[in-house]
N, CA, C and O atoms as a GROMACS GRO file, in nm:
protein
  332
    1MET      N    1   8.044  -1.484   0.351
    1MET     CA    2   7.938  -1.395   0.394
    1MET      C    3   7.996  -1.258   0.421
    1MET      O    4   8.097  -1.246   0.490
    2ASN      N    5   7.934  -1.155   0.369
    2ASN     CA    6   7.981  -1.017   0.385
    2ASN      C    7   7.912  -0.955   0.505
    2ASN      O    8   7.790  -0.940   0.507
    3SER      N    9   7.991  -0.917   0.607
    3SER     CA   10   7.933  -0.862   0.730
    3SER      C   11   7.933  -0.710   0.732
    3SER      O   12   7.894  -0.649   0.831
    4GLU      N   13   7.977  -0.646   0.622
    4GLU     CA   14   7.980  -0.501   0.618
    4GLU      C   15   7.838  -0.446   0.610
    4GLU      O   16   7.755  -0.496   0.535
    5LYS      N   17   7.814  -0.342   0.689
    5LYS     CA   18   7.684  -0.277   0.690
    5LYS      C   19   7.688  -0.156   0.598
    5LYS      O   20   7.793  -0.094   0.580
    6THR      N   21   7.574  -0.124   0.540
    6THR     CA   22   7.563   0.000   0.466
    6THR      C   23   7.555   0.113   0.567
    6THR      O   24   7.472   0.110   0.658
    7VAL      N   25   7.642   0.213   0.551
    7VAL     CA   26   7.647   0.325   0.644
    7VAL      C   27   7.605   0.451   0.570
    7VAL      O   28   7.653   0.478   0.460
    8TYR      N   29   7.515   0.526   0.630
    8TYR     CA   30   7.466   0.649   0.570
    8TYR      C   31   7.504   0.769   0.654
    8TYR      O   32   7.502   0.763   0.777
    9LEU      N   33   7.538   0.878   0.588
    9LEU     CA   34   7.563   1.005   0.655
    9LEU      C   35   7.456   1.101   0.605
    9LEU      O   36   7.439   1.117   0.484
   10THR      N   37   7.386   1.165   0.696
   10THR     CA   38   7.281   1.261   0.662
   10THR      C   39   7.321   1.396   0.717
   10THR      O   40   7.357   1.409   0.834
   11VAL      N   41   7.315   1.499   0.631
   11VAL     CA   42   7.344   1.636   0.671
   11VAL      C   43   7.212   1.711   0.672
   11VAL      O   44   7.143   1.718   0.570
   12HIS      N   45   7.175   1.767   0.786
   12HIS     CA   46   7.052   1.846   0.800
   12HIS      C   47   7.091   1.994   0.796
   12HIS      O   48   7.169   2.041   0.878
   13TYR      N   49   7.036   2.064   0.701
   13TYR     CA   50   7.063   2.204   0.676
   13TYR      C   51   6.961   2.288   0.753
   13TYR      O   52   6.847   2.243   0.769
   14ILE      N   53   6.996   2.406   0.799
   14ILE     CA   54   6.905   2.486   0.882
   14ILE      C   55   6.779   2.531   0.809
   14ILE      O   56   6.682   2.571   0.873
   15ASN      N   57   6.778   2.526   0.674
   15ASN     CA   58   6.657   2.565   0.601
   15ASN      C   59   6.559   2.449   0.587
   15ASN      O   60   6.456   2.463   0.520
   16GLY      N   61   6.589   2.334   0.649
   16GLY     CA   62   6.499   2.219   0.646
   16GLY      C   63   6.538   2.113   0.544
   16GLY      O   64   6.486   2.002   0.550
   17GLU      N   65   6.628   2.144   0.451
   17GLU     CA   66   6.672   2.043   0.354
   17GLU      C   67   6.765   1.943   0.423
   17GLU      O   68   6.834   1.977   0.519
   18SER      N   69   6.765   1.821   0.371
   18SER     CA   70   6.857   1.718   0.420
   18SER      C   71   6.919   1.648   0.300
   18SER      O   72   6.854   1.632   0.196
   19TYR      N   73   7.044   1.608   0.315
   19TYR     CA   74   7.114   1.534   0.212
   19TYR      C   75   7.167   1.408   0.277
   19TYR      O   76   7.222   1.412   0.386
   20GLU      N   77   7.149   1.294   0.209
   20GLU     CA   78   7.195   1.167   0.262
   20GLU      C   79   7.281   1.099   0.156
   20GLU      O   80   7.250   1.103   0.037
   21PHE      N   81   7.389   1.036   0.202
   21PHE     CA   82   7.471   0.958   0.110
   21PHE      C   83   7.529   0.838   0.181
   21PHE      O   84   7.542   0.836   0.303
   22GLU      N   85   7.563   0.738   0.101
   22GLU     CA   86   7.620   0.615   0.152
   22GLU      C   87   7.770   0.633   0.166
   22GLU      O   88   7.836   0.681   0.074
   23LEU      N   89   7.824   0.594   0.280
   23LEU     CA   90   7.968   0.601   0.302
   23LEU      C   91   8.033   0.472   0.255
   23LEU      O   92   7.974   0.364   0.266
   24THR      N   93   8.152   0.482   0.203
   24THR     CA   94   8.228   0.365   0.164
   24THR      C   95   8.267   0.289   0.290
   24THR      O   96   8.330   0.347   0.378
   25PRO      N   97   8.230   0.163   0.301
   25PRO     CA   98   8.261   0.089   0.424
   25PRO      C   99   8.409   0.056   0.436
   25PRO      O  100   8.455  -0.046   0.382
   26GLU      N  101   8.483   0.139   0.504
   26GLU     CA  102   8.624   0.114   0.536
   26GLU      C  103   8.637   0.122   0.687
   26GLU      O  104   8.583   0.214   0.748
   27PRO      N  105   8.707   0.028   0.748
   27PRO     CA  106   8.719   0.029   0.894
   27PRO      C  107   8.769   0.164   0.947
   27PRO      O  108   8.873   0.213   0.903
   28GLY      N  109   8.695   0.221   1.040
   28GLY     CA  110   8.735   0.347   1.101
   28GLY      C  111   8.709   0.470   1.016
   28GLY      O  112   8.727   0.582   1.066
   29ARG      N  113   8.669   0.455   0.893
   29ARG     CA  114   8.653   0.568   0.801
   29ARG      C  115   8.534   0.657   0.836
   29ARG      O  116   8.544   0.780   0.824
   30GLN      N  117   8.422   0.599   0.881
   30GLN     CA  118   8.303   0.677   0.907
   30GLN      C  119   8.327   0.784   1.013
   30GLN      O  120   8.291   0.900   0.994
   31GLY      N  121   8.386   0.745   1.123
   31GLY     CA  122   8.414   0.840   1.230
   31GLY      C  123   8.512   0.947   1.188
   31GLY      O  124   8.496   1.064   1.225
   32SER      N  125   8.614   0.908   1.110
   32SER     CA  126   8.714   1.007   1.070
   32SER      C  127   8.656   1.106   0.970
   32SER      O  128   8.693   1.224   0.973
   33LEU      N  129   8.566   1.062   0.883
   33LEU     CA  130   8.502   1.154   0.790
   33LEU      C  131   8.417   1.256   0.866
   33LEU      O  132   8.420   1.375   0.836
   34ALA      N  133   8.341   1.209   0.963
   34ALA     CA  134   8.259   1.301   1.043
   34ALA      C  135   8.348   1.402   1.115
   34ALA      O  136   8.315   1.520   1.120
   35GLY      N  137   8.460   1.356   1.170
   35GLY     CA  138   8.553   1.447   1.236
   35GLY      C  139   8.610   1.550   1.140
   35GLY      O  140   8.623   1.667   1.175
   36GLN      N  141   8.645   1.507   1.020
   36GLN     CA  142   8.696   1.600   0.919
   36GLN      C  143   8.590   1.701   0.880
   36GLN      O  144   8.621   1.819   0.863
   37LEU      N  145   8.464   1.657   0.865
   37LEU     CA  146   8.357   1.749   0.830
   37LEU      C  147   8.339   1.855   0.938
   37LEU      O  148   8.320   1.973   0.908
   38LEU      N  149   8.344   1.813   1.063
   38LEU     CA  150   8.324   1.907   1.174
   38LEU      C  151   8.436   2.008   1.187
   38LEU      O  152   8.414   2.118   1.238
   39LYS      N  153   8.556   1.974   1.142
   39LYS     CA  154   8.670   2.065   1.150
   39LYS      C  155   8.674   2.164   1.034
   39LYS      O  156   8.743   2.266   1.042
   40GLY      N  157   8.600   2.136   0.927
   40GLY     CA  158   8.603   2.221   0.808
   40GLY      C  159   8.511   2.341   0.819
   40GLY      O  160   8.433   2.353   0.913
   41ASN      N  161   8.522   2.430   0.722
   41ASN     CA  162   8.438   2.549   0.716
   41ASN      C  163   8.312   2.527   0.635
   41ASN      O  164   8.215   2.602   0.647
   42GLU      N  165   8.313   2.423   0.551
   42GLU     CA  166   8.197   2.393   0.469
   42GLU      C  167   8.194   2.245   0.437
   42GLU      O  168   8.294   2.174   0.449
   43ILE      N  169   8.076   2.201   0.394
   43ILE     CA  170   8.059   2.065   0.344
   43ILE      C  171   8.030   2.080   0.195
   43ILE      O  172   7.941   2.156   0.156
   44ILE      N  173   8.103   2.007   0.112
   44ILE     CA  174   8.084   2.011  -0.032
   44ILE      C  175   8.021   1.878  -0.074
   44ILE      O  176   8.081   1.772  -0.056
   45LEU      N  177   7.901   1.885  -0.131
   45LEU     CA  178   7.827   1.767  -0.171
   45LEU      C  179   7.815   1.762  -0.322
   45LEU      O  180   7.768   1.858  -0.384
   46GLU      N  181   7.858   1.653  -0.382
   46GLU     CA  182   7.842   1.635  -0.526
   46GLU      C  183   7.713   1.557  -0.550
   46GLU      O  184   7.703   1.439  -0.514
   47LEU      N  185   7.615   1.623  -0.610
   47LEU     CA  186   7.491   1.558  -0.647
   47LEU      C  187   7.502   1.514  -0.792
   47LEU      O  188   7.603   1.539  -0.857
   48GLU      N  189   7.401   1.448  -0.842
   48GLU     CA  190   7.404   1.396  -0.978
   48GLU      C  191   7.425   1.506  -1.082
   48GLU      O  192   7.497   1.487  -1.180
   49ASP      N  193   7.362   1.623  -1.061
   49ASP     CA  194   7.366   1.728  -1.161
   49ASP      C  195   7.427   1.860  -1.114
   49ASP      O  196   7.424   1.958  -1.187
   50ARG      N  197   7.484   1.863  -0.991
   50ARG     CA  198   7.539   1.988  -0.938
   50ARG      C  199   7.622   1.961  -0.814
   50ARG      O  200   7.623   1.850  -0.761
   51VAL      N  201   7.691   2.063  -0.770
   51VAL     CA  202   7.766   2.059  -0.645
   51VAL      C  203   7.702   2.158  -0.550
   51VAL      O  204   7.670   2.271  -0.589
   52VAL      N  205   7.682   2.118  -0.425
   52VAL     CA  206   7.623   2.204  -0.323
   52VAL      C  207   7.729   2.228  -0.216
   52VAL      O  208   7.786   2.133  -0.161
   53VAL      N  209   7.756   2.355  -0.187
   53VAL     CA  210   7.851   2.391  -0.081
   53VAL      C  211   7.769   2.449   0.034
   53VAL      O  212   7.700   2.549   0.018
   54ILE      N  213   7.778   2.384   0.150
   54ILE     CA  214   7.701   2.427   0.267
   54ILE      C  215   7.798   2.477   0.372
   54ILE      O  216   7.877   2.398   0.424
   55PRO      N  217   7.795   2.606   0.405
   55PRO     CA  218   7.880   2.656   0.514
   55PRO      C  219   7.842   2.585   0.645
   55PRO      O  220   7.724   2.564   0.672
   56MET      N  221   7.940   2.549   0.725
   56MET     CA  222   7.914   2.475   0.849
   56MET      C  223   7.819   2.550   0.943
   56MET      O  224   7.745   2.486   1.018
   57GLU      N  225   7.820   2.683   0.940
   57GLU     CA  226   7.729   2.756   1.028
   57GLU      C  227   7.582   2.739   0.985
   57GLU      O  228   7.492   2.776   1.060
   58ASN      N  229   7.559   2.682   0.866
   58ASN     CA  230   7.423   2.655   0.820
   58ASN      C  231   7.383   2.509   0.836
   58ASN      O  232   7.276   2.469   0.791
   59VAL      N  233   7.467   2.430   0.901
   59VAL     CA  234   7.437   2.288   0.925
   59VAL      C  235   7.374   2.276   1.062
   59VAL      O  236   7.431   2.319   1.163
   60GLN      N  237   7.256   2.216   1.066
   60GLN     CA  238   7.187   2.194   1.193
   60GLN      C  239   7.239   2.069   1.263
   60GLN      O  240   7.261   2.069   1.384
   61ALA      N  241   7.260   1.961   1.186
   61ALA     CA  242   7.304   1.835   1.246
   61ALA      C  243   7.364   1.746   1.138
   61ALA      O  244   7.333   1.758   1.020
   62ILE      N  245   7.451   1.655   1.182
   62ILE     CA  246   7.508   1.551   1.096
   62ILE      C  247   7.480   1.418   1.165
   62ILE      O  248   7.511   1.402   1.283
   63GLU      N  249   7.422   1.324   1.092
   63GLU     CA  250   7.392   1.192   1.147
   63GLU      C  251   7.470   1.085   1.073
   63GLU      O  252   7.488   1.093   0.951
   64ILE      N  253   7.517   0.984   1.146
   64ILE     CA  254   7.577   0.865   1.085
   64ILE      C  255   7.498   0.746   1.135
   64ILE      O  256   7.481   0.728   1.256
   65SER      N  257   7.449   0.665   1.041
   65SER     CA  258   7.365   0.551   1.079
   65SER      C  259   7.407   0.428   1.000
   65SER      O  260   7.420   0.436   0.877
   66PRO      N  261   7.429   0.317   1.064
   66PRO     CA  262   7.440   0.295   1.207
   66PRO      C  263   7.565   0.364   1.261
   66PRO      O  264   7.656   0.395   1.185
   67PRO      N  265   7.571   0.386   1.392
   67PRO     CA  266   7.685   0.457   1.449
   67PRO      C  267   7.816   0.381   1.430
   67PRO      O  268   7.818   0.258   1.437
   68PRO      N  269   7.926   0.454   1.406
   68PRO     CA  270   8.056   0.387   1.396
   68PRO      C  271   8.097   0.327   1.530
   68PRO      O  272   8.054   0.372   1.636
   69GLU      N  273   8.181   0.226   1.524
   69GLU     CA  274   8.227   0.161   1.647
   69GLU      C  275   8.321   0.250   1.727
   69GLU      O  276   8.313   0.254   1.849
   70ASN      N  277   8.409   0.320   1.657
   70ASN     CA  278   8.509   0.403   1.725
   70ASN      C  279   8.460   0.546   1.734
   70ASN      O  280   8.460   0.619   1.634
   71LEU      N  281   8.417   0.587   1.853
   71LEU     CA  282   8.369   0.723   1.876
   71LEU      C  283   8.457   0.790   1.980
   71LEU      O  284   8.522   0.722   2.059
   72PRO      N  285   8.460   0.923   1.982
   72PRO     CA  286   8.543   0.993   2.082
   72PRO      C  287   8.500   0.959   2.224
   72PRO      O  288   8.386   0.918   2.248
   73ASP      N  289   8.591   0.975   2.318
   73ASP     CA  290   8.562   0.949   2.459
   73ASP      C  291   8.451   1.038   2.513
   73ASP      O  292   8.387   1.003   2.612
   74THR      N  293   8.428   1.151   2.450
   74THR     CA  294   8.325   1.245   2.496
   74THR      C  295   8.185   1.207   2.449
   74THR      O  296   8.089   1.278   2.478
   75THR      N  297   8.172   1.095   2.377
   75THR     CA  298   8.042   1.051   2.327
   75THR      C  299   7.954   1.004   2.443
   75THR      O  300   7.996   0.924   2.526
   76ILE      N  301   7.832   1.055   2.448
   76ILE     CA  302   7.733   1.009   2.546
   76ILE      C  303   7.656   0.895   2.481
   76ILE      O  304   7.594   0.914   2.377
   77ARG      N  305   7.661   0.779   2.541
   77ARG     CA  306   7.602   0.659   2.481
   77ARG      C  307   7.464   0.628   2.540
   77ARG      O  308   7.426   0.680   2.645
   78ASN      N  309   7.392   0.541   2.470
   78ASN     CA  310   7.260   0.494   2.512
   78ASN      C  311   7.161   0.609   2.534
   78ASN      O  312   7.088   0.611   2.633
   79VAL      N  313   7.160   0.703   2.442
   79VAL     CA  314   7.071   0.818   2.447
   79VAL      C  315   6.945   0.785   2.370
   79VAL      O  316   6.951   0.713   2.270
   80ARG      N  317   6.831   0.835   2.413
   80ARG     CA  318   6.708   0.818   2.336
   80ARG      C  319   6.653   0.955   2.301
   80ARG      O  320   6.664   1.049   2.379
   81GLN      N  321   6.594   0.964   2.183
   81GLN     CA  322   6.538   1.090   2.136
   81GLN      C  323   6.397   1.103   2.191
   81GLN      O  324   6.320   1.007   2.190
   82VAL      N  325   6.362   1.222   2.239
   82VAL     CA  326   6.226   1.249   2.287
   82VAL      C  327   6.165   1.359   2.202
   82VAL      O  328   6.235   1.448   2.153
   83ASP      N  329   6.035   1.352   2.184
   83ASP     CA  330   5.966   1.453   2.102
   83ASP      C  331   5.918   1.569   2.186
   83ASP      O  332   5.858   1.662   2.132
   0.00000   0.00000   0.00000
C-alpha cells in the first residue's frame, strides 16, 4: 500500500493569477523547496508551452497542500482562515 500523498504547491501572483503544480513526493522535500523559493529573487515556472518568471515581489502567497510535516519553529499551527 502506498501511503504517499499528492502534494501541491500553489503560487498566487498579485495580478490575481495562480499557478499550481504537483510536488515530487520525497521526504522533507516540500518544505525545503518552499524555503528555497522564499530565498530566491524569482520563481521560474515551466508550463506546457512556455516558461513564466515571476519576481518574488509580485508573489502574493505560496501554499503547500497538504502541509509538510517538517515546518520551521516559527510556524503558527492550528490557524483557521476567516473571510
